[in-house]
N, C-alpha and C positions, 0 to 999 in steps of 0.2 A: 480412457476410464472411467467417464460419464456416466452411470448406468439409468436405466429407462426409469424414471421417479412417478409417482402418479398426481397429480396437482389438481388445485379447483380453482376458479375465481377468488377463491377465500383466501388460497394462500397465494394466490397473485398477488391480491389487496395486503396481504401483509408484509410479503416480498419489498414492495414497493416503499409501505410505511418504512420497514424497520433500513432499508438503504439509501432512505432521503434524499440530502444534498451529495452527492459523492461519484468516483470513477477512474479510469485506464480505459484502454481498446481491447477489442475484442479477437480480431484476428489474425494480430501479430505486429511487431514493432517496426515501425516504420522505416523504411532503410535494410530491413534483415533480408537477404537473401538463404532460402533454405534448400536443403538436399535432402531426400530421403536417406535415412539412419539404416545402416547397413544390413543390420539385423529384419528380416521385413515382420516378423512379429515380436517388439522387442518386451521384455517382461521384468517387473520390478525386482531387484535387485538388494541387499542388504550391500552391497557395493557402490551402487548407484547413490544412493540416501547418504553414504559416509562421506561419499563426494563433495554431495550440493553442500552439508554441513560444514565440510572441510573450506570451501568457498566461502560460506558464508559469514566463517569465523574467520576467516582472511582478510576479506572486505571490513569486518565489524573491529579488528587490529588497525586500522589505517583509517585516512581519509579522501575524500572525492570532490568530484563537483557533481551535483543533483537535481536531476531534474524529474518529476512526475506529473502523472497526468489523472484522473480518476474520472471514469465517466458512468455516468448512470443515464442508459436505458429504459425508461419506463412505457407505461402507453402511448396511445397517438395524443390523447389531450396534453399527456403528462410533457413530452419530447425528451430531447437530450440536454442534459447538467455537464455538463466540466469544469472539473476545478483543476488548476495546474498548478503546479510551484516550481523551481528554482532557488540552488544556491549552493555553498560550499558548505561540508560537514568532516569535523573530527571526529571519527566516532570512538577512536582510542583516547580524547581527550573528554566524549560528551559534548562539544563543543559545537554549534554552527549557527548559520543564521540564513533565511530562506524568505522568500516572495510569494505570497500567492494569492492569486487571482480566481475570483467565483464567476465566470464567465464575462463579461464587460461591467459585471455590474457592482465587482465590491472587489479590493484591493485590501491585503494584508500584508504587516514585517513580519516576521517571529524570527528572537531570539534563544537559543538554547545555551544555558550556561549554570555552571556549581549548582546543578540540581534544577533551577527554576525552568520558568519557560514566558517569557515578555511577549505580547502581543499587543497591534495597536492596526488601526486603521478600520475600514469601513466603505460605504457608498464611494465607486466611481466617483472623481472632484469633488470631493466633500474636504475639507481642511482636516489635517493629521489631526487625531485625537489624541489622548493620555495614553502614555503604554501603561495594557495592565501583568501585573506578574502572578501566578501561582506556583505550586509545586510540581516538576515535571512529572512524578508521580501518581499526583492528584490528577491529573487530565484524565479524564475517562475513555473509552471509546462508544460512541453514541451510536454507531449508523454501520451497518453491514462492508466489510473490507475499508472503513475508513479509519485510518490511524488518529488516533488522539493529537490534537493541536498540530493535524498533518503531521507526526515525524517520521521522518525516514529510518530511524533505526528501529521502529517499534514494527513496521510492514520485512523488513529487514529479518528480525529476531520472530517474526509469524514466516515466512518464509525457509526458514531452518526446523522451524517447527511439523513441516509436512512428511507424507510416509509414500513409501510405496514409488516411490521414481522410475523412471524406465529413462533410456536415454532416446530423447525424442529425436536427435538431428544434428547436425554440423552447418553451422550457418555462418552469415559475415554480422558483424554487429559495428560502425562505427567502422568498416574496412579494415575490421581485424578477424579471425577466424574464431571461433566459442562455438561453446556445445552446448544442447540445450538440453535440461532434463524438467521431466514433467513428473509431479504429483499431487497427491490428494491433501485437503488441508483437514484437521481432528477436529472436533469438537470446542478442544481446550484454546485449541490455537485460536479459533475462529469469534472467541468469547474473551480472551485476552485481555485483559484487565476492560472488560466491558460494563458501565452500567447497571442496575439488578432491571430496570423496568427494560432496556431492548434486551436483556439476555432473558427474560420470560418469554418477551415474542418470538425470540429465535426458538426459546424451546419447543415453543408454541408449531413455530411452520417445522420443526426438526420432527413433530408429530407427523403433521402432515402430509410429509413425504417419508414417511417409511420406517422412520430412524436417524437417517442424515442426510444434513445438507450440503451437494453437490460445490465444493471450492477445487476447480483444478486451480496447482502453481504451478507456473515455468520459472525455472530459474536456468540463467544463461551463464556461462562461468567460459570463463579466457584463459590463453597459453598458461600462464601462470599460476593456474589456479584460485582463482578469484571468482567473485559474485560481481560480475557487471550488468546485470537488470534484473528485474526479477518481475513477475507479472501474478496477480491474483484475479481470478475470474469468477463467478457465479452467473448463472444464466437457466432462469426456472420460468416459466408462466409465462414470457413476455416479458418478464423483467431484466436486465443484465446490469451488472455492476462490477466496472472490472478496475483494478487499482495499477498503474506497471511504474516501477522506477528505475531511472537507468543511472549508471554511476561510471564517470567517467574521470580523467586526471585522475588518478589512485594515486595517494600520495603526495597530493598535493600542498603547501604550507597553506593552511585556511586563520586568518584572521577573523576575530572576533568582537565587535565593538558592543560592551554591556550597556544596556541603557544606564546613562546616569539624572541625574535631575529628581525630577518630581515622576515618580512613579505607584500607582494608585494597588493596594491590594485587588485581584478579584474577588469578589463577591459568591462567586464560584467557580470552579475551573474553567477557565477561557477557552473557544472552540473557536477556529478564524474560519466564516465560511458558511 
């Protein structure tokens, strides 16, 4: 799917800057077993795109246990940065709570409810701080493939905007059969709700790459036609940024405890990590 594109040291530096602290894994989900697709050279069809969009919509109408891993592999000096998260989310009601860890250095709690996002936390081992609150829709995307406030619904929406899907193969995920589809992320999805500064840098990168920033999108669809895993992956000039979100226990009851007591208005839309 990915074309050979021109790049330079300047492009690599720009990519690393935009990627920021973020990530997933590039080679595939842990525990997934892959068998080759029946077609030796699968082609993109509108039917595959319709299948994926229907699967994303199905997951968006239910609830699930979600886990995410966002990995940034930079230069040798930058090393690897992992941001991980897990929690329960009711996508139909736009309510959920997740815990996010930035390596072993910081931990954050996040609650999504009633159009708001509540965030508290900081350096590991430090006493918990006040809850900060902001309008959920005001939280902008600041990094490449990093959802604002680590919002899993945002990443699910991005995956549903991808194009040119092919049927990539049959696999097992969590012991259940799934079909993996692979597509490409269009620029409008890549820059969804993105702050202007980062969006301008991405536009500069796009020009340096010949008019397209290559981002692969993988969506795993279960036998009931639901998206049970998404992965967005960028790999250019030695910089890799991958965001993987897995959905399990679909349909589970989700209880969300909205923070009470003293809640501080965030001076700017908050971002954990």
